[in-house]
N, C-alpha and C positions, 0 to 999 in steps of 0.2 A: 430393534432393539441390540442388535450387534453391531452397529454403525460406530460405536465408541463417540457418540457425539449426545450432546444434552438432548432430552426427550422435550417436546412442549408439554406444556401443563401448566396448571394455575400454582399449586405448590411445590411442583419439581425442582425448579431451580434452586429454590430455598433448601430443599432437603439435601441437594448436592453440596451446597456450601455447609451443611452441617457435617456432611459425611467427611468433608476435606476438614473441617475443625475437629472431627473425631480421630482422623487419621495423625493429626498433628498430637492431641491428646494422649493416644493410647502409646506413644511412642516415650512418654514420660512415665508410663505404668500406671496411668490414671484412667478412669472412665467418667470422671465429673470432675468438672473445673470452672474455669473463668474464661470469657471470650468478649474480645471488643467488637465484633462483627454486629451485635445489635443492643439497641437500647444504650447506647455510648458505654458498654461493657455491663454484663450480666451473667449470673451462673448458666452453666451450659450443662444440661442432661443432669440435673438434679431434680426435674419435674418431667422431663419428658425422657423416659428409659431408653438408654441407646442399644440395645442388642443389634437392631436392624441395621445400625450403622457399623456394627462388630461384624455382621455377615458381610456387609459390603466390603469392609476393609479385609476381610480373610480372602475373598474373591480377588481383590486388588492385589494381594500380596502370592495367592495360589497361581493366578493367572498371567501375574506380572503385565498388568493392564492398567491404564488411569483410572481414577475414582470415577469418573463420568462413564466410564464402559461398565465398570464394575456395578454402578448403579443400574444402569439399563438392564443389564445380565440380570440383576436381583429382580427386577420387575418381572421378567420373563419367568423366573423360576418360581416366585409368588403366583403367579397365574397358574401355573403347572401345580404347585402345592396346592391350591385352592379346589381345582378341580377334582385332584385326589381325594383333597379332604371331604369334600361335600359326598363324592361317591362312596368313600369308606364309612363315613357317618351314616348315610342313608342304608347302604348294605347291612352293617351292624345292627340298627335298630328296626329296619324295616324287611329287607330283602333277603335275609340269610335264608329265608325259608324256600325261596323259589330257585329253580335251575340258574346255573351261571350264566346262560345265555339270556335270560330274563332280566337277571341283575344286571348285566351290561347294558341292555336296552331303557331299563329304566332310569340307569344312573346317568346315561348319556342325555336322557330326555331331560333331567332334573338340572344337569349342569348347563346346558345349552337354553334352556329357559332363563335361568338365572343371568347367565351371561349375555342374553340378549335384552337384557332390561335397558331401558331408554327414559329415564329421570334426570332431574338436576344434577350433572356431573360435578359440579362445584362442593355438592353435598355428599359426595363419596360413596356411591355405591356399584358394586360389580364392575365390570371394565370401563365403564364411563368415569367411574371414581377413580380407578387406577390410572387412566389417561391423566386425569388432573392432578395425580399426586397424593392421592390418599392409600397409597399401596402399603404403608405399615399398618393400618388397619386391617387390611385385607390378609396380610400376613398373619397378624395375631388371629384373626378369626379361623384362619386354616389350622393354626396351632391348637384353638379351643376346641375346633370338631375331632381333631386326632386325639387332645385329651380327654375328651368325653367317651371315644372310643376304646382306648386304652382301659379307662375306668369300668367300663360297662364289661370289657373283656375279663377283667380281673373278678368281676362280680359273678360272670358265668363259670370261669375255670379256676377261680383262686389259685392262680399261678403269680408267684411273688414278682418276677420280672415285669409284668405288667403294670404293678404298681409302681414300680421304680420308675417306669417311663412316663405313668401319669405323673408322679412327684417331679420328674424333670421339665415335663411340658408344662405343667403348673408354674414352675418358677420362671421359665424362662417367658411365658406370656405375661407375667410381672414386669419383666425386664425388658418387655418389646413395647407394651402400648397400656397406658394407666387405665383409660376409659374402656377398654376393651378386658382389662382384668376386671373391672367392675361388673361388666356384663356378663363376663366367666363366672364370677362370683355367683351370680343371680341365677346363673343357669345350673350350678353346682347344687344351691338351694334346693332348685326345683327337683333335681335327679333324687337328692337326699330324703325329700318328701315322698317322691315317687317310690322309692327302694327303701323306705323307712327300717322295714324289721330287718333287713340284709345289714344295714349299717348298725342298727342296735346290737345285733348279733356278733359284728366285729368291731365293736367300739374302740378296743385297745389298738387293733393295727391302724385303724384311720386315726386314731389320736395322734399315734407315733408319727404318722405320714403328714399331719396337718403342722407338727411340732417342728417337722424337719422343712416343709416348704416355708414356713414363717422365718426360720433360722436361715434358710438360703435369700429369701427375699427381704430380711431384715434392713438393709441399706435402702432399698425403696419405700419400704413402710417408715423408715426413719426420716427420711427426707421430705416424704409427703406431710406427715405429723408434724414436723418441725418447722417446714419452710414454707408450707403451700400459701400462707398468709402474704406471702411477696408476689404471689401470680394473680392475674387477672383473667375470670372466665369470659366466655363468650356467649351471649344469649341469642342464638340465632332465630329462634323464633320471633324474638320480638324485632331485630334489626334486619333481617333479610330473609323472610319465610320461605323453605324452598318449596318446588312443585314435586312431591313425591308419589309419582305415578306407576300404578301397577298397569295400566291400559296402554300407555307409552306416550312419554311426552312429545316424541317425535312427530306422531299422528297430530296430537293438538297442535304444535307449531305450524305443520304444514295448513292445517284448516284455519289457523288464526291469519296466516299469510294470504291466504284466499280471500279470507273475509275483508281483510284491509283492501282487495282488489274489488269489492262489490258483490261476492259470491256468497250463498246461504252457507253460514257455519256450520250448523247442524248437520246437513246435506253431505257436506265436503268432508267433516270428519267421519260420518259413517261409511261414505266408498272409500276413503283412506284408510280407515280402520280394517276393511275388508281386503283392500287389494294388496296392503303391506304384510298381511298375514297376522296383524296384530289382535285379530278378533281371537286368537287364541288364547289371549291372555283373560279376555271377557269369558271364553268358556271355562279356564281354570278358576275364576272367581265364583262363578257359577255351580260348578263341580264341588268346589270346597264347601259352599254353603250348604249344599244339601248333603254333603257327606260328613260336615265337621261332627255332628253328634255323634257317629258312628266312630269316627278317629278318635275322638275324645275319651270314649268309653272302652277303647280297646287296650290292653295292656300293652302291646307294641308300640303304637303310635302315641299313647297319652303324652308320654315325655315332649315329643317333637309338637304336637298340639299346643300343649301347656307353654312352650317357648315362643310360639308362634302368638299367642293370645298376651302373653306379658310384654312382648316388644312391640306389639301392634300398640299398645296401650303407651308405651315408653314413646314411641313415635310421633304420636297424637299430642301428648301431654308435656307441656313445655314447662310444668311448674316444680318438677324436681330439679331444674337446673338453678332456680331460684332459691328453692329450699336449701339444697347442698351446693352452693357455687362452686366449691372447690373441687367437686366430682368433676364439673365440666360434662354432665350428660347432655350429649348432642342428640337431638331426635334423630336425625339421620342415618347416624352410626346405628342407632336402634333398629331404624328401617332396614338398615343392611342384614341384620341378624334376622328379623321378620321376614326379609324376602327369601333367606337361604331356607328357611322351613318352610315357606309356601311353595317354593319351587320343588321341594321334597315332597310335599303332600300331594303337589299337584301331578305327579307321576304316579301315586298311589292311588289317586282319585281314577286315573286311566286305567290302572291294573284292576280297580274296584267294578268298574262299568264294563270292560272287556274281559273276556276269560271263558272258559268253560262253564256252561248251565244255562238255564231257561232264562230271557230277556235280557241277556248281554250281548254286547258288540263281539264280534270276532276278534280276539287278542292281536295277531301280528297285522290285520288290515288296519286296525284302529291304530296301533302305535306306529305304524310305517307312514301313516299319513301324518302323524302329530310331528313325527322326525323330520320328515321330509320338510314340513311348515317351519320347523323350527330351524333347519340347515338353511333355507331361504332367507328368512330374518336374519341368520348369522352372518351369511356371505353378504346381503344387501346392506346391513346397518355398521356403516363406519363410524367407530366411536371417536375417532379423531376429527372427522368432517362435522359429525353432529355436535361436536364441543368447538366448533366454528376455528378450528386450525386447519391452516393449508397442507400441513405437513406434519407427520409424528416427530420429525426433529426439529429443534428449537431453530436452527439457523437456516433450514429449506422453508421454513414457515414465514421466514421474514423478507420483504424485499431486499434489494441492494440499498436502495436509498434508506430504508431503516437500519441497515447493519452498518452504515458509513456514518449514520448519525449517533448509534450506540457508540462505536469508536470513538467519535470526536468528542462524545459528552464524557467518556471514560477518561481520555487524553486531558480534557479540561478540568474534571474532578481530581485526577492523579496530580495536578501541579499545584492543588493546596498544600500549605504546611501539613507536615506529617502529624497526624492524631486528631487531625479537626474533625468537630463534630458538626454533621451535616443532617439536616431535617428536610426529608423530602416529602414532596407532595404525594398523598397517595390517593388514588382515583377508582372506584371498582369499575374496571373496564378490561374488556380481553385482549383490548390493543396490545403493543409491544411495551408501552411506557405506562401501562395501568398495574394495579395491583402492588402489595408490599413484596411479593416475591419476585417482581422484576425488580426493584430497587435494592435488596439485599446483595444477590451477584454482581451486581454493576459496582456498587460502592465497596464491595469486598475486591473485587479486580483493581479498581481504582486506589487502593491503598488508604482511604479516609473511613472516618466510624461512621455508622449508622446510627440517628439516634431512635430509629424504631426498629421494628424486627419482624417476628412471624407469630402467627395466633397460637402454634403449637406449645409456647411457652411463654405467654405474655407477661410482661412486667406490669404492675398498677401504673408505670409512667405513660403508658399507651392511653389509660383512662384519664389521666391528668389532661394529654396533650387533646383527646377528643371533647373533652369539656372546655379548654380555652379556644379551642379552634371555632367556637362558635361567634367568635368575634373576628370576622373576615374570611373564615376559611370553613362555612358552613357545606359546603359542596364534598368536603372531602369523605372519604369512604370510612364508615365505622366498623371499627375491626379491633379484637383485642380488650374488650372494655365490659363490664358489668355493673358499673355504677353511671349513671345519669345527674350532676351536678349543675348543669346548664341553666337550671331555672333559677337556683340559689345564686349564681355568679351573674346572671343578667339582671337580677332582681337588685344588686349591690351596684350596678354599673353605672356610671355618668352617661347620659345620653349624648355623648359625643363618637360620631362615626369615625373619627381620627384619633381614638384613645390608644392604638397599640398595645392593648391587653396582651395579646399573644405574642407580640414579639417581646415584651418585657418578661412574660412566662418563660418564652425561650433563653433569653441571656441569664435569667436566673437558674436554669438548667444546664446551661455551659455550652449550649449551641450559639456556633458563630455564624452558621452559614446556611441558607435556604435555596433548594432546587424545586423548579416546577416547571410546567409546561400550559396550563390551562389558560382559558380567556380570565377566569376568576383570577387565576394568580398573576396575570397581567394587570388586572385591574387592581388587586392589593398592591403591587410594587407602584403604581401610580398614586394610589392614595396615600401610601408612606414614603415617599420619594426622598423624603428628609432622614429616613432612619433605614432605608434599605439602597445600599450601594451595588449597583451591577459591576460585578468582577469578571463575567465570563457569558457568553451567549452562543449558542448552537440552535437556531431558531427551529420550533417554537419554545426551547429550553433558556431559562434564565438561571445563572447561578448568583445569588446577591450575598454580600456580607450583612450582618445584622449591626447598625448601629446605637451605642447607648441613647438612652432618653435624656436629653440635656437638662429637661425641667424637673427631673427628680433628684434629690437628695439621697446620697449616699450614706448610710449609719451603719454601725456595727450590728450583727445579728441580735434577733430579740429571740430569748428562751420562751419556750411555750412548756408549762408545767401543767398537767392535770390533777386535779385535786384529790382523785383518786389514788393517786401516787404518794400523798401526803398522809391520806385517812387509811388507805387499806394496803399501801406497797403494792399495789399492781399498777404494772406499766401502761401507758396509753397505748391503746391497740393502733396497728400500724395504718389500716384503712381510715379509722376514725381522725388519726393525727392528720393525715394529706387532706382530708375533706375540711376540718377546720382551718388548718394552716392557710388553704389557698382561699378561704372565704374572707382569712385575715389579710391575705396579700391584696385582695380586690381594694378592701377599705384602705391599705398603706398606699398601695399606688394613687388611690384617688386623692389622699392627702399628701401626695408629692414625694414618698419617700422609696428609694431603693434598697432593700435588704433580704435578709435570710432568715427565714424562721425555723429553729432549731428545736427538736425533742429532747428535751430533758429526761434523763433516765435516773432511777436510783443512784447510780454510780455517781453522777453529775452531781446529785443534792447531796450526796455524803461530804463531797469535797467542795461544797458550794462556794464558801469563802474565796477559794484560788480561782474559780470561774469567772466571778463576777466582773472583773475589769474587762474582758473579752466581749461584754454584752451591753447593748445601749439600753434594755429593760427587759423586764420578765412579765409576762401574761399567763395569770392563773385561770385556768379553763376549769369552770363549774357547770354540774349539771343541775344543781337544786340551789345551791348556795347554802352557807351555814357557817356558825360561830367560829368553827375552826380555820374555815378558809380565810374569815376576816383578821382572825389573829394572827395568823400567819402573813398576811399582806400587811398588816400594821408593824409586824415585826421587822419586814424588810424596808418598809419606809422609815422606822426610827432610825435604820443604819444608813439612811440616805440612798436606798438602793431602790431606783424608779420600778414600780410594778404596779398591776392594776388587776381587778377581778372582772371577767367578762363571762356571763353565761352562755352556755351554747344556744339556747332559745334565741337569745337577741340576736346571734349572728342569723340565725335561720329566718326570721321574721322579718316583713317588709316594715321595719322601722330602723333606717339607718342612724338616726340622731344620737342616740345613746352610746354604740359602739365608735361612732367618728369623733364623739365629744371626749369621750374615755381614752382614745388614742391619739387625739391631738393634746390632751393636756399631758400624758405620759410623754409625749417624744417632742415636746416644745424646745426643750434646753439641749438636745442631743446633739451632740459634735459631728460635722459631716467629714467624712475619710475619703480618700481617692476611691473611684469606681473600681479600679483594679483590685482593692484589697479584699472583697468581697469573691472574687474569681480563684478557682482552683485549677491547678494545670491538671488535664487529662481527667475530668470529671467523671465519676463512675456510678453506678446504679448502687443503692444502699443495699445491703446483705449482712446481717448481723454475724454470718461466719469469717467476714471478713476483718482481719486485724492488722495493726501497723504497730510497730514498735517505737514510732516517731511521735504519737500523739494518739487523742481518742478519735473514733470516728463516730459522728452524729448524724441523725436522719435529719435532711431538711425539708423544705415543704414542696420541692419538686421530686423526690423519691430518690433524689442523688445522696451519696456521702459526703459528709462536710468535715475534711481532717481538721482536727481541733486541737491547736496548743497553746497553752495557758502563756500569757507572757514572759512569766518569768522563766519558763524552759524555752523561750527565744521563739522566733518566726521559722516557720517550716520552709522548707525549700522546693524548688520545681522537682529535686530528684526523689522527693517523697511518695511512696506508694504504699497501697495494703495488700494483702495477699490470703488466698484461702489456704486453710490446713490441707495438705496433700493427702494425710490419711484417708480422709472420706473417699475420695476418688479411687484411691488403691484397694480399700475394701469394696466399693462397689463393683471393680474390674472383677476382683476374685470371687465376689457372689455370683456373677454372670458365670464366669468360667466354670465354677463348681457345678452351677445349676446345669450348663451344658454338658458337663462331663457324665451328669446323672441321666440327662437324655441320651446320649451316647450309648451310655451303659445300658439302658432300658432296653434302645433299640437292639443292639447287639444280644441281649440275653434273650429277648423273644424270638430273635430270628435263629438261635442255635438249633432249634428243633426241625427245622429246614434242612439241616447240613446232618441229622441222625440218621444212621442206615437203620436203627431198629424201629424208626416210625416211619415206613415208608408210604403210609397214608398220606 
């Protein structure tokens, strides 16, 4: 971690890119803005709070080291913080009544038990999760434990500095990790319920604290409430369920390898369980089962046992992620919270069965054996090798041939025109060239734009990509998506294996190049050799340029108007528009048209007469149909404006005849335009905060922005661009800084008594 080089890991390279982007952003006095490094241009740090990157940037400045070194050191500091936080939390709630040496022994036992966790590392628990790059959630969990400790100290001592520290820590948690903030809020609710009488007695103080916290975190809350519809959640339980193992996945993996060689799976598993020392996890489970009733009825341990129950439920139940998709409740992060509380209660179980009294084991002998087993597991368990990396250092984990290929590929990509939007092939693999987190730094270093990005702040564009990849790229790794529309698209597709639907979608998105290496990618190139021109190769990689479909007739954009806009002035929901417009595009391509479908808002409706010449036709999408819809449609037709009404149900049913007939009649007299007329320079993701003085920004069917200029105002030039208001990012930065000042003030004020000679105790 002190080598100054990039660490291995699934998420790690992507986080380093974000840390570099934050370093650029903060130099402008902002903490949230826009970045071209993902999704062809997308908001950055609007939905994924950046305090951890501020921490990395601070290390970068204070120690005069590069971002890679600063990030690696921040990982080391996070592990120390988590160690200290688990000990402090357990000491505050459980072990304060014991002598110091007992507290230290029990604390070390809990921390080692937690750090020895061996489960699915990609799912982010303990050290294996940190190795894979989920360090930010671990950092947030340490802050959560410290915040609960400071709150409990205030309850016991009624000393205001602890409340100041609690307010600062709470605010920083919201600026660090959104999902951890949700979990923290649940823990606070449990705490408030457990000590409800105390809270009711001090309602004024806590109301003032709550208002202060809300004021400090308002930028985070505002961004989430206002713009979360533009992000796509990930349903891990559906797409790739993890193995969340208390007993140790490493034991199971060893037994499974032996089973593949013809050995008895159960016998090998039992032998491996005892020889590795993992039987201690089984003992911990049994101890908790037989002591849980006692723990949950004890005032000291009831709060921690409640946390264990709630987060055990969240780690098993995926439904909340569907009910509240924008909260992105990932079960494996809930499991991490559960496992921390499980580790603490394990040590309490040891203290319960060992000590003075009849029918008890000798305390020192028992805890000594437990600690020796935990140390044995800790020394022998290598999280890096367990996660199948040859080295903790990214470069050292790669062969010289892989590194040469990486550099050659970067050179090839850097030779593409500046601003080129590239679609990489994403495969879920721990090999060097798998994962979206491999491509992000590679394309970043090459100076070209990445059409995809990270799951931490996913655009709905990744959802669209996934759905259209069903045509030729079904082997791609599903990530960053929460809606599956493939069935509807396939239902309305022509049974033509060489349809090129995916390529047409990419061209509409502004993507000009594809890069990939899998056998399926090679087959796809052969299948579409007339549409894909190979412009560079570093075997097995091919860089291809996407050529237009010569069989499609290009026409002016089609305006999509939801009838609710006419009847109740309510705007078409972002996700609903994307779904319906993409189903329409399937029909349009089948009919031989290349165009864009644009969302018409109230603003365009108010100046409807001026925008009409820029559209080939207008389609009214209706849920039920009504007299008002028909009259509006007839009014357009009376003015010789091509228009039609299509019900949503007609697009979703397996009945293509009616929509095809309607669209065919609507567009039969449209005039063809040059294909280049529909393309825009440097296409970016649509985000309503972005504004341009040179025209209106409309949402198109690919989730990208379409800079619209009426004919009377002239054509736009390649120099036109949109921008975000800088004030939002500046307020965000100041909110973080003030919250951090609260935290530092709380730390300072709570430590003053240690330097007071009047309190020698």
